[in-house]
Structures are given as structure tokens and as C-alpha cells.
C-alpha positions as CSV (number, residue, x, y, z in Angstrom):
1,X,8.0,3.4,4.3
2,X,7.5,1.2,7.5
3,X,7.0,3.1,11.0
4,X,6.5,0.3,12.5
5,X,6.6,-3.2,12.9
6,X,4.1,-5.7,12.3
7,X,3.1,-9.4,12.3
8,X,1.1,-10.8,8.8
9,X,-0.2,-13.8,7.8
10,X,2.2,-15.7,10.4
11,X,5.2,-13.4,9.0
12,X,7.0,-10.8,11.3
13,X,8.5,-7.8,9.9
14,X,10.5,-6.0,12.4
15,X,11.4,-2.4,11.5
16,X,14.9,-1.3,11.2
17,X,17.1,1.5,11.5
18,X,17.0,2.7,7.9
19,X,14.6,5.3,6.9
20,X,15.2,6.9,3.1
21,X,13.1,9.5,1.6
22,X,15.1,9.0,-1.8
23,X,13.9,6.8,-4.6
24,X,17.5,5.9,-5.8
25,X,18.4,5.1,-1.8
26,X,15.3,2.9,-1.3
27,X,16.3,0.8,-4.8
28,X,20.1,0.7,-3.6
29,X,18.9,-0.7,-0.3
30,X,16.3,-3.0,-1.6
31,X,18.7,-4.6,-3.9
32,X,21.3,-4.6,-1.1
33,X,19.0,-6.7,0.9
34,X,18.6,-4.0,3.5
35,X,15.0,-4.0,3.6
36,X,11.3,-3.1,1.2
37,X,10.8,-0.4,-0.6
38,X,7.8,0.8,-2.9
39,X,8.7,1.5,-6.4
40,X,7.5,1.5,-10.0
41,X,8.4,-1.3,-11.9
42,X,9.7,0.7,-14.6
43,X,12.6,1.6,-12.1
44,X,13.4,-1.7,-11.0
45,X,12.6,-3.9,-14.1
46,X,15.8,-5.0,-14.7
47,X,16.6,-5.9,-10.9
48,X,13.3,-8.2,-11.2
49,X,14.3,-9.7,-14.1
50,X,17.5,-10.8,-13.4
51,X,15.9,-12.3,-9.7
52,X,17.5,-9.3,-7.3
53,X,14.4,-8.0,-6.5
54,X,11.0,-9.7,-5.9
55,X,7.7,-8.7,-5.8
56,X,5.8,-8.3,-2.4
57,X,2.1,-7.3,-1.6
58,X,0.6,-7.6,-5.6
59,X,-2.8,-7.8,-4.5
60,X,-2.4,-4.0,-3.2
61,X,-0.1,-2.6,-6.0
62,X,-1.7,0.3,-7.4
63,X,-1.1,1.8,-11.2
64,X,0.5,4.8,-11.5
65,X,-2.6,7.4,-11.7
66,X,-0.4,10.4,-13.0
67,X,0.9,13.6,-11.9
68,X,-0.9,16.8,-10.4
69,X,0.2,20.0,-10.5
70,X,-1.0,23.2,-8.0
71,X,-0.5,26.7,-8.5
72,X,-2.0,29.4,-7.5
73,X,-5.2,30.7,-9.2
74,X,-4.6,34.2,-11.2
75,X,-1.2,34.3,-10.9
76,X,0.7,34.7,-14.1
77,X,2.1,31.6,-15.3
78,X,6.0,31.3,-16.3
79,X,6.9,30.3,-19.7
80,X,8.8,27.5,-17.8
81,X,6.0,26.3,-16.0
82,X,3.7,25.7,-19.3
83,X,6.5,24.0,-20.9
84,X,6.8,21.7,-18.0
85,X,3.1,21.2,-18.2
86,X,3.0,20.3,-21.5
87,X,6.0,17.8,-21.2
88,X,4.0,16.5,-18.4
89,X,0.9,16.1,-20.9
90,X,3.1,14.2,-23.6
């Protein structure tokens, strides 16, 4: 998400009025040409393949490092939470 306009290597990027906090809406807006989005390649692979989207700032791309979970230590963990953790580990 961008919060201000900026200039980089002679290109000017002006901040628009659209701000979304949902990955699907980010993808939809980027495909519609409304702006840019930071999404995983897996989420937009078909749009990259057909040219509807292109990669920007590839030198700054980061690999997905995995999920992190936090919970209160000493508190009993529910079976549902244990199942969720197991699912993430797979």
C-alpha cells in the first residue's frame, strides 16, 4: 500500500484515492489498471502469463517466509487450533 506520491528513477507515481485491504480486491484493481498491488505470484500467475499484469520492482521481491502463529502460553489449546497448526505445517 502506498501512502504518498513518489518519484523513482525519473518516473512519477501519484497516489490515487483507492485503498483496499483485501487481496482479492487488490488483484481486481490491478487487473483493471487502477493501480499496483503486492501479491504472491501464485495468486496472479494466470494474469502474469497472459500479460494482464506485469511484475514491478523485481529486485525487491521477497520469498514467502511462511506463517507465524502466536498464542498465550500456558493456556490449553483447542482441538481446532491444534488441527489448524497441523494443517499449516503440511
